C-alpha positions in Angstrom: -30.0 31.6 16.1 -31.1 33.7 19.0 -31.1 37.5 18.7 -28.2 37.7 21.3 -26.0 35.2 19.5 -23.8 36.7 16.7 -23.1 34.5 13.8 -19.6 33.0 14.1 -19.1 32.1 10.5 -17.7 35.0 8.6 -15.9 36.4 11.6 -12.1 36.8 11.7 -11.7 34.7 14.7 -8.1 33.9 15.7 -6.9 30.3 15.6 -8.1 28.4 18.7 -4.9 26.5 19.1 -2.7 29.6 18.6 -1.9 30.1 22.3 -0.7 26.5 22.7 1.5 26.8 19.6 3.0 30.1 20.9 3.7 28.5 24.3 5.1 25.3 22.9 2.3 23.3 24.4 1.0 22.0 21.1 2.3 18.5 20.6 3.5 17.1 17.3 4.2 13.5 16.3 7.8 13.4 17.5 7.0 15.1 20.9 4.6 12.8 22.6 5.8 11.2 25.9 5.3 7.4 25.7 7.5 6.0 28.4 11.1 5.8 29.6 12.0 2.9 27.3 11.5 4.9 24.1 13.9 3.8 21.3 14.9 5.8 18.2 15.1 4.6 14.6 17.2 5.9 11.7 16.5 5.0 8.0 19.3 3.8 5.8 18.7 4.9 2.2 20.0 3.4 -1.0 23.1 5.0 -2.5 22.2 3.8 -6.0 19.2 4.4 -8.3 18.7 0.8 -9.3 20.0 -2.6 -8.3 19.8 -5.5 -5.9 20.6 -5.4 -2.2 22.5 -8.6 -1.4 23.3 -8.2 2.3 23.8 -5.7 5.1 26.9 -6.0 7.3 26.9 -4.4 10.7 30.2 -2.9 11.8 31.6 -5.1 14.6 32.7 -2.0 16.5 29.1 -0.9 16.9 28.2 -0.9 20.7 25.7 -3.7 21.2 24.3 -2.2 24.3 23.2 0.8 22.3 21.8 -0.8 19.1 18.6 -2.8 19.6 18.0 -4.0 16.0 19.2 -3.6 12.4 16.4 -4.5 10.0 16.6 -5.1 6.3 14.8 -7.4 3.8 16.8 -10.4 5.1 15.3 -10.3 8.6 12.5 -7.8 8.7 9.0 -9.1 9.6 6.8 -10.0 6.6 4.0 -7.5 5.8 0.7 -8.1 4.3 -0.1 -7.0 0.7 0.1 -3.2 0.1 -2.1 -1.2 -2.3 0.8 1.3 -2.4 4.1 -0.6 -3.1 6.1 2.2 -1.4 4.7 0.9 1.9 6.1 -2.6 1.4 9.4 -1.4 3.1 12.2 -3.9 3.7 10.3 -6.6 1.9 12.3 -7.1 -1.3 15.9 -7.0 -2.4 15.0 -4.7 -5.4 16.2 -1.1 -5.3 13.9 1.1 -7.4 15.4 4.6 -6.8 18.2 6.4 -5.0 17.1 7.2 -1.4 14.8 4.2 -1.1 14.7 2.8 2.5 16.8 -0.4 2.5 17.5 -0.8 6.2 16.6 0.5 9.6 18.7 0.9 12.7 16.9 1.0 16.1 18.8 2.2 19.2 18.4 3.5 22.7 19.4 7.0 21.6 19.0 9.0 18.4 22.8 9.6 18.3 23.5 5.9 18.5 21.0 5.0 15.8 22.4 7.6 13.4 26.0 6.6 14.1 25.3 2.9 13.6 23.3 3.6 10.4 26.3 5.5 9.0 28.6 2.5 9.6 26.5 -0.1 7.9 28.0 -1.8 4.8 25.6 -2.4 2.0 26.5 -5.0 -0.6 24.6 -4.0 -3.8 24.7 -5.2 -7.3 24.2 -1.9 -9.1 22.4 -1.8 -12.5 22.2 0.9 -15.1 19.4 3.4 -14.4 17.2 5.8 -16.4 16.0 8.9 -14.7 15.5 11.7 -17.3 12.1 12.7 -18.5 11.9 13.6 -22.2 9.1 13.8 -24.8 10.7 11.2 -27.1 11.3 8.6 -24.4 10.6 5.2 -25.9 8.6 4.1 -22.9 6.2 7.0 -22.8 2.6 5.9 -22.7 -0.9 7.3 -22.1 -2.2 6.3 -18.7 -5.8 5.2 -18.4 -6.6 7.8 -15.7 -4.9 10.8 -14.2 -5.1 11.9 -10.6 -7.6 11.6 -8.9 -9.5 9.7 -11.6 -10.0 11.9 -14.6 -9.8 10.5 -18.1 -6.2 11.0 -19.4 -7.4 12.5 -22.7 -10.3 14.5 -24.0 -11.2 15.7 -27.5 -13.9 17.8 -29.2 -14.0 18.8 -32.8 -11.1 18.8 -35.3 -8.2 20.5 -33.5 -5.6 20.0 -36.3 -7.8 21.4 -39.0 -8.8 24.4 -36.8 -5.2 25.2 -36.0 -4.2 24.9 -39.7 -6.9 27.4 -40.6 -6.6 29.8 -37.8 -5.4 33.3 -38.7 -3.3 33.6 -35.5 -1.7 30.7 -33.7 0.6 30.0 -30.8 2.7 26.9 -30.4 4.8 26.9 -27.3 6.4 24.4 -24.9 6.7 25.1 -21.2 8.6 23.0 -18.7 8.5 22.9 -14.9 11.1 21.1 -12.8 10.5 18.6 -10.0 9.4 20.4 -6.8 9.4 19.2 -3.2 6.8 19.9 -0.6 9.2 20.2 2.3 6.8 21.0 5.2 8.3 22.7 8.3 7.5 19.6 10.4 9.2 16.5 8.8 7.4 13.3 8.4 7.6 11.7 11.8 6.0 8.8 13.7 6.1 7.6 17.3 4.8 4.0 17.4 3.9 1.6 20.2 2.0 -1.7 20.6 -0.5 -2.0 23.4 -2.0 -5.5 23.9 -1.4 -6.3 20.2 -3.1 -3.1 19.1 -1.0 -0.4 17.3 -0.8 3.2 18.4 0.7 5.7 16.0 1.4 9.4 16.8 1.9 10.3 13.2 2.2 13.5 11.1 -0.3 13.1 8.3 -3.4 14.6 6.6 -5.8 11.7 7.1 -5.7 9.6 10.3 -8.5 7.2 9.3 -6.7 6.5 6.0 -3.4 5.9 7.7 -5.0 3.6 10.2 -6.5 1.5 7.4 -3.4 1.4 5.3 -0.9 0.5 8.1 -3.4 -1.9 9.7 -3.7 -3.9 6.5 0.1 -4.4 6.4 0.1 -5.8 9.9 -3.1 -7.8 9.4 -5.1 -5.6 11.7 -8.5 -4.0 11.1 -8.5 -0.2 11.1 -10.2 -0.1 14.5 -7.2 -1.7 16.1 -4.8 1.0 14.8 -5.1 4.2 16.7 -3.6 7.1 14.8 -3.3 10.4 16.7 -2.5 13.5 14.7 -3.0 16.3 17.2 -1.1 19.0 15.3 0.6 19.0 11.9 3.4 21.4 10.8 2.4 21.5 7.2 1.9 18.8 4.6 1.0 20.3 1.2 -0.1 16.9 0.0 3.0 14.9 1.0 1.2 13.6 4.1 -2.0 12.8 2.4 -1.5 9.0 2.6 0.5 6.7 4.8 4.2 7.1 4.3 7.1 4.6 4.9 8.0 6.3 8.2 4.8 5.1 9.8 5.3 1.5 8.7 9.0 1.4 9.7 8.3 2.8 13.1 5.5 0.2 13.7 7.7 -2.6 12.5 10.6 -1.5 14.7 8.3 -1.2 17.8 7.0 -4.7 17.0 10.5 -6.2 16.8 12.0 -4.5 19.9 8.9 -4.5 22.1 9.5 -0.8 22.8 7.9 2.4 21.7 9.9 3.7 18.7 10.3 7.2 17.3 11.3 7.9 13.7 11.6 11.4 12.3 12.9 11.5 8.7 15.8 14.0 8.3 15.2 16.8 5.8 17.3 15.2 3.1 15.1 12.0 3.2 12.0 14.1 2.4 13.5 14.7 -1.0 13.2 11.0 -1.9 10.9 9.0 0.4 7.6 11.0 0.6 6.8 12.2 -2.8 7.3 15.3 -4.9 5.7 17.2 -7.8 6.6 15.6 -11.1 8.6 17.6 -13.6 6.4 18.4 -16.6 6.9 19.2 -20.3 3.9 20.8 -21.8 3.1 21.8 -25.4 0.2 24.2 -25.8 -1.2 25.2 -29.2 -3.8 27.9 -29.5 -5.7 29.0 -32.6 -7.7 32.2 -32.7 -9.6 34.4 -35.2 -8.3 37.9 -35.8 -10.7 39.3 -33.2 -9.3 37.1 -30.5 -11.9 34.3 -30.4 -10.3 30.9 -29.7 -10.9 28.4 -32.4 -8.7 25.6 -31.0 -7.0 24.6 -27.8 -4.5 21.7 -27.7 -2.7 21.0 -24.4 -0.4 17.9 -24.1 1.6 17.2 -21.0 4.4 14.7 -20.2 5.2 13.7 -16.6 7.0 10.9 -14.8 6.4 8.2 -12.2 8.4 5.5 -10.5 8.8 1.9 -11.5 7.1 1.0 -8.2 3.8 2.9 -8.5 1.9 4.8 -11.2 1.1 8.3 -10.2 -0.1 10.3 -13.2 -0.6 14.0 -12.5 -3.6 15.8 -14.1 -1.5 18.6 -15.6 -3.8 19.4 -18.6 -7.1 18.8 -17.0 -7.6 22.4 -15.8 -7.5 23.5 -19.5 -10.8 21.6 -19.9 -12.6 24.2 -17.7 -11.2 27.7 -18.5 -12.0 29.0 -22.0 -14.5 28.4 -24.8 -13.3 26.9 -28.1 -15.2 24.7 -30.5 -12.2 22.5 -31.1 -10.2 21.2 -28.1 -7.9 18.4 -27.0 -6.0 17.6 -23.9 -3.8 14.6 -23.2 -1.2 13.1 -20.9 1.9 11.0 -21.4 3.7 9.2 -18.6 7.2 7.8 -18.3 8.2 5.3 -15.6 11.7 6.0 -14.4 14.2 4.8 -11.8 13.1 7.7 -9.6 10.9 8.2 -6.5 7.2 8.2 -6.9 5.6 11.6 -7.4 2.7 12.4 -5.1 0.3 15.2 -4.4 1.8 18.7 -4.0 -0.4 21.7 -3.4 -2.7 22.0 -6.4 -1.3 18.9 -8.2 -1.8 19.3 -11.9 -3.5 22.7 -11.7 -0.4 24.6 -10.6 2.0 23.5 -13.4 -0.8 23.1 -15.9 -2.0 26.7 -15.5 1.6 28.0 -15.9 1.6 26.7 -19.5 -2.0 27.6 -20.4 -2.0 31.1 -18.9 1.5 32.0 -20.3 0.4 30.7 -23.7 -2.7 33.0 -23.4 -0.4 35.9 -22.7 1.6 35.0 -25.8 -1.6 34.9 -27.9 -2.6 38.3 -26.6 0.7 39.7 -27.7 0.4 38.1 -31.1 -3.1 39.5 -31.5 -2.1 42.9 -30.0 -4.9 43.0 -27.6 -5.0 43.3 -23.8 -4.5 40.0 -22.0 -7.6 40.6 -19.8 -9.7 41.4 -22.9 -8.6 38.2 -24.5 -9.8 36.2 -21.6 -13.1 38.1 -21.5 -13.7 37.3 -25.2 -13.3 33.6 -24.5 -15.5 33.3 -21.4 -17.7 30.1 -21.7 -21.4 30.1 -20.8 -21.1 26.4 -19.6 -18.4 23.9 -19.0 -16.5 24.0 -22.3 -16.3 20.2 -22.8 -19.2 18.7 -20.8 -21.8 21.4 -21.4 -22.8 21.3 -17.8 -23.8 24.7 -16.3 -21.5 26.2 -13.8 -22.9 26.3 -10.3 -21.3 29.7 -10.1 -18.5 31.3 -12.1 -17.4 34.9 -11.4 -14.1 34.7 -13.2 -14.7 37.8 -15.3 -15.7 39.8 -12.2 -12.4 38.7 -10.6 -10.5 39.9 -13.6 -12.3 43.3 -13.8 -12.4 44.1 -10.1 -8.9 42.8 -9.7 -7.7 45.0 -12.5 -9.3 48.0 -11.0 -7.9 47.2 -7.6 -4.4 46.5 -9.0 -4.3 49.6 -11.3 -4.2 47.8 -14.7 -6.0 50.5 -16.7 -2.9 52.6 -17.6 -0.7 49.6 -18.6 1.2 49.9 -21.8 1.0 46.5 -23.5 4.4 46.8 -25.1 7.4 45.3 -23.2 10.4 47.3 -21.9 8.5 50.6 -21.6 9.1 51.4 -18.0 12.5 51.8 -16.4 13.5 53.2 -13.0 17.2 53.4 -12.6 18.6 50.0 -13.3 15.2 48.3 -12.9 12.9 47.3 -15.7 9.2 47.4 -14.4 6.5 45.1 -15.8 3.0 43.8 -14.9 1.3 40.5 -15.7 -2.0 38.7 -15.2 -3.2 35.1 -15.1 -6.4 33.3 -14.3 -6.9 30.7 -11.6 -9.3 27.9 -11.0 -9.6 24.9 -8.7 -12.4 22.3 -8.4 -14.8 22.7 -5.5 -14.8 19.2 -4.2 -16.8 17.6 -1.3 -16.1 14.2 0.1 -18.2 12.0 2.4 -17.5 12.6 6.1 -19.2 11.8 9.5 -19.4 14.0 12.6 -20.8 13.5 16.1 -22.2 16.3 18.3 -22.8 15.8 22.0 -24.3 17.8 24.9 -21.9 18.0 27.9 -23.1 18.0 31.5 -21.6 21.5 31.8 -24.0 22.8 29.2 -21.3 23.1 26.6 -21.0 21.0 23.4 -18.5 18.7 22.0 -18.2 18.0 18.2 -16.0 15.1 17.1 -14.7 14.3 13.6 -11.4 12.6 12.5 -10.3 15.6 10.5 -6.8 17.1 10.5 -5.7 20.7 11.0 -2.5 21.2 8.9 -2.0 24.7 10.3 -4.7 26.0 8.0 -7.2 26.9 10.8 -9.5 23.9 10.4 -10.2 23.6 14.2 -11.3 27.2 14.3 -13.5 27.1 11.3 -15.2 23.9 12.4 -15.9 25.5 15.8 -17.5 28.5 14.0 -19.6 26.2 11.9 -20.7 24.2 14.9 -21.5 27.2 16.9 -23.8 28.6 14.3 -25.6 25.2 13.7 -26.1 24.8 17.4 -27.0 28.5 17.8 -24.6 29.0 20.7 -21.5 31.2 21.2 -18.1 29.9 20.0 -17.0 29.6 23.7 -19.5 26.8 24.3 -18.2 24.5 21.6 -15.2 22.2 21.8 -14.1 20.5 18.6 -12.1 17.2 18.8 -10.1 16.3 15.7 -6.9 14.5 14.7 -7.8 11.0 16.0 -8.7 8.0 13.8 -11.1 6.7 16.5 -13.4 9.6 16.0 -16.1 9.6 13.3 -14.7 9.1 9.8 -13.5 12.2 8.0 -12.1 12.6 4.5 -8.5 13.6 3.8 -7.3 17.1 4.4 -6.5 17.7 0.7 -7.9 18.8 -2.6 -9.2 22.0 -0.9 -12.1 19.9 0.2 -11.6 19.7 4.0 -13.8 22.5 5.3 -16.5 21.9 2.8 -16.6 18.1 3.6 -16.2 18.3 7.3 -18.3 21.4 7.7 -21.2 19.6 6.0 -21.0 16.7 8.4 -20.6 19.0 11.4 -23.6 21.1 10.4 -25.7 18.0 10.0 -24.7 16.5 13.3 -25.3 19.8 15.2 -28.7 20.4 13.6 -29.7 16.9 14.4 -28.7 17.4 18.0 -30.7 20.6 18.3 -33.8 19.0 17.0 -33.7 16.1 19.4 -33.7 15.5 23.1 -30.9 13.0 22.9 -27.5 13.8 24.3 -25.6 12.9 21.1 -26.3 12.9 17.4 -24.2 11.6 14.4 -24.5 12.7 10.8 -23.0 10.9 7.8 -23.0 13.0 4.6 -22.1 10.1 2.3 -25.5 9.7 0.7 -26.0 13.4 0.1 -22.5 13.8 -1.4 -23.0 10.9 -3.7 -26.0 12.7 -5.2 -24.0 15.7 -6.2 -23.2 16.5 -9.8 -19.4 16.8 -9.8 -19.0 18.9 -13.0 -19.5 22.7 -13.1 -18.3 23.3 -9.5 -15.1 25.4 -9.3 -13.5 28.3 -7.5 -12.0 31.0 -9.7 -9.6 33.8 -9.3 -7.3 36.3 -11.1 -3.7 37.0 -10.2 -1.9 40.2 -10.8 1.9 40.7 -10.5 4.3 43.6 -10.7 8.0 42.8 -11.0 11.2 44.7 -11.4 14.2 43.2 -13.2 17.7 44.5 -12.7 19.1 45.4 -16.1 22.6 44.8 -14.9 22.3 41.6 -13.0 19.0 40.0 -14.2 17.7 39.8 -10.6 13.9 39.5 -10.4 11.9 41.1 -7.5 8.2 40.8 -7.1 7.1 44.3 -6.1 3.4 43.5 -5.9 1.4 40.3 -6.0 -2.4 40.5 -5.8 -5.2 37.9 -6.0 -8.9 38.4 -6.4 -11.0 35.3 -5.8 -14.5 34.0 -6.2 -14.4 31.0 -3.7 -17.9 30.8 -2.3 -18.7 32.0 1.2 -15.6 32.9 3.2 -15.9 31.2 6.5 -13.2 33.1 8.3 -11.6 36.1 6.6 -8.5 35.9 8.8 -7.6 32.3 8.1 -8.7 32.7 4.4 -6.4 35.6 3.8 -3.6 33.6 5.2 -4.4 30.7 2.9 -4.7 32.8 -0.2 -1.5 34.7 0.5 0.4 31.5 1.4 -0.6 30.0 -1.9 0.5 33.1 -3.8 3.9 33.0 -2.1 4.3 29.3 -2.9 3.5 30.3 -6.5 6.2 32.9 -6.3 8.6 30.2 -5.2 7.5 28.1 -8.2 8.1 30.9 -10.6 11.4 32.3 -9.4 13.1 30.1 -6.8 12.2 26.4 -6.5 13.9 23.7 -8.5 14.9 20.2 -7.6 18.1 19.8 -9.5 18.7 16.3 -10.9 22.0 14.7 -11.4 21.2 12.1 -14.1 24.4 10.2 -13.5 23.5 9.6 -9.9 19.7 9.5 -10.2 19.5 12.0 -7.3 18.3 15.4 -6.4 21.5 17.2 -5.5 20.0 20.2 -3.7 18.1 18.2 -1.0 18.1 20.7 1.8 17.0 24.3 2.5 20.5 25.5 2.0 20.2 24.8 -1.7 16.5 24.2 -2.4 15.4 27.8 -2.4 12.0 29.0 -1.3 10.8 32.6 -0.8 11.9 34.2 2.5 10.6 37.3 4.3 13.0 39.5 2.4 11.5 38.3 -0.9 8.0 39.5 0.1 7.2 43.2 -0.5 3.4 43.4 -1.1 1.2 40.2 -1.2 -2.5 40.9 -0.9 -5.7 39.0 -1.4 -9.4 40.0 -1.7 -12.5 38.1 -2.6 -16.0 38.6 -4.0 -19.1 38.2 -1.8 -20.1 34.8 -3.3 -22.2 32.1 -1.9 -22.9 28.9 -3.8 -25.8 27.0 -2.3 -25.4 24.1 -4.7 -22.2 22.9 -2.9 -22.8 22.4 0.8 -24.8 24.0 3.6 -22.2 26.7 4.2 -22.1 27.8 0.6 -18.3 27.6 0.7 -15.6 26.5 -1.7 -12.0 25.3 -1.0 -9.4 28.0 -0.8 -6.2 26.1 0.2 -4.8 25.6 -3.3 -6.2 28.2 -5.7 -3.7 30.8 -4.5 -0.8 28.9 -6.1 -2.6 28.0 -9.4 -2.2 31.3 -11.3 0.4 33.3 -9.5 3.5 31.7 -11.2 2.1 32.6 -14.6 1.2 36.1 -13.6 4.8 36.6 -12.4 6.3 35.1 -15.6 4.0 37.3 -17.8 5.2 40.3 -15.8 8.8 39.3 -16.4 8.1 39.3 -20.1 6.4 42.7 -19.9 9.3 44.2 -18.0 12.1 42.8 -20.2 10.7 41.3 -23.4 12.2 38.0 -22.3 9.8 35.0 -22.3 10.8 32.3 -19.8 9.4 29.0 -20.7 11.6 26.8 -18.6 10.9 27.4 -14.9 12.2 28.8 -12.6 13.0 32.3 -14.0 16.6 32.5 -12.8 18.7 35.5 -13.7 21.0 33.4 -15.9 18.1 32.8 -18.2 17.2 36.5 -18.4 20.5 38.4 -18.3 21.9 37.3 -21.8 18.8 39.0 -23.4 18.8 42.3 -21.5 
């Protein structure tokens, strides 16, 4: 780094693509111009939860000049084997859930496709269905693994004996409803075939993965499938793998010989692209009279579809948080006639920490000690179950500095002690953690004739600022100003990148970019490529986490039961912060999503229909600007050199992990009402005020 070149990493640089987004020049999957003969597709979804589709009858009044094709399992092209059965669209007469794609209409205009789809007659032999998760379900079983590959259960010591002998115990059950990702940009694909190669403009979190998955279905190697993901309007995990829209668009383009555009309507996102499984969690804690945990037992029930097993890692986070000599975690799964759950921001950690951190609050009440002090007394020196040292763990510092910043010191631990007019006021705290993951990736750095540099990697920017951060990392590694670096991402033909998920993107891609840029600097060649696979494989996976502490102040109306979050504050230890501006946005966004989880979001199931009845933003409630009063985030100056060359940890998901529990604990402190069945609606609070 020359004396005249200021380090870019650590600077609050605005998003490089920001001006294009403001001007409307940024192109999303459904906005690319691909020719005058573009056709439009509309998905027909099953109106029943289980059954057999016998035939599809096209209304004879449908204008044949408008409709190009009506595809269903009786005439759709045969696809190759799919690792994910959800991608085997229109290949079988079996209906596995309500909302499953059973037909596709392709027409010259979007209006014609939608109109024809509405007129199709589906002849279905409906069968009885089962769609309700419960702990005594006769088909519940323990999966072998939970996402993304953790053992489903763990045990250390004699938990039952420790609980039986503990002076103080807590035995509570918390439940969380199904939740839906619902990104601003719906899942959309524009597909065209060029000389028997497939081109997909697709909204996703992993262009190389989508190229490989879709290519396999059409008997094409990944290098003959070109996936372009220039901009993405949010994903939250639901776009982490190929989804049916990409396969259907490619199939329609193949049949019609035209480019085809398919954008799923908002309602379809509630069935076709995944959701967060509902959970039922039983947490038992045993402690000595001085607040030392003697036993932790966390068991979680979740659901998956008949088509595909997805087991969320709800109880895994409990394995990392607190010391206890006797501990047990486990998962039970029920396969139902429902859509397949998928990743949703902090899968497992978000609902799992609701149960654990609320149970810790209940234990603090039973012991009559401060909730922060309880956590301090149970701080582990090493990973509680594996014994592996932490690469860095500043959880207690987050709690202490966060408490000072929030103003925790004068808190009365008793509930219902502060009232202002009709409002009860309360505060709550909860811990947060998320694994610091790194995945293999490859990047290429090149010198341009102009004297500038181009860095290429098949990463994806979901709106998180990845382009900007990678530009900063590259500029520092090349020892040049940011203005001399151009970063190319969002294209499956670029060097292989890992998925934009698991809070691993910047760490994984940044490692590859750093290596490529350093290699270019040290050589006279015009281009250099760096593959981090071998180095990543040598890493010890245990002991690497980001940590944080969430603090919430709420007011609850004594007359109506309405809950308002007055203040929400997060203090984080998440490695080196690469860009304070984008980091603060990520932390705050996660906390707001956690607020939605605690107070607003709930996918309401109609068991008789096997359907989510509130499948739009009119009835699926998320926090709006009016709900946000004060949401702030700060962080410790932490750099973990054991992780990657930047010393960074992921920050995209830890913001949601503890904020719901902090809000629920604050609701109890304000009212004395303990909400164990999320969300904390006023009808659950008002009867007890």
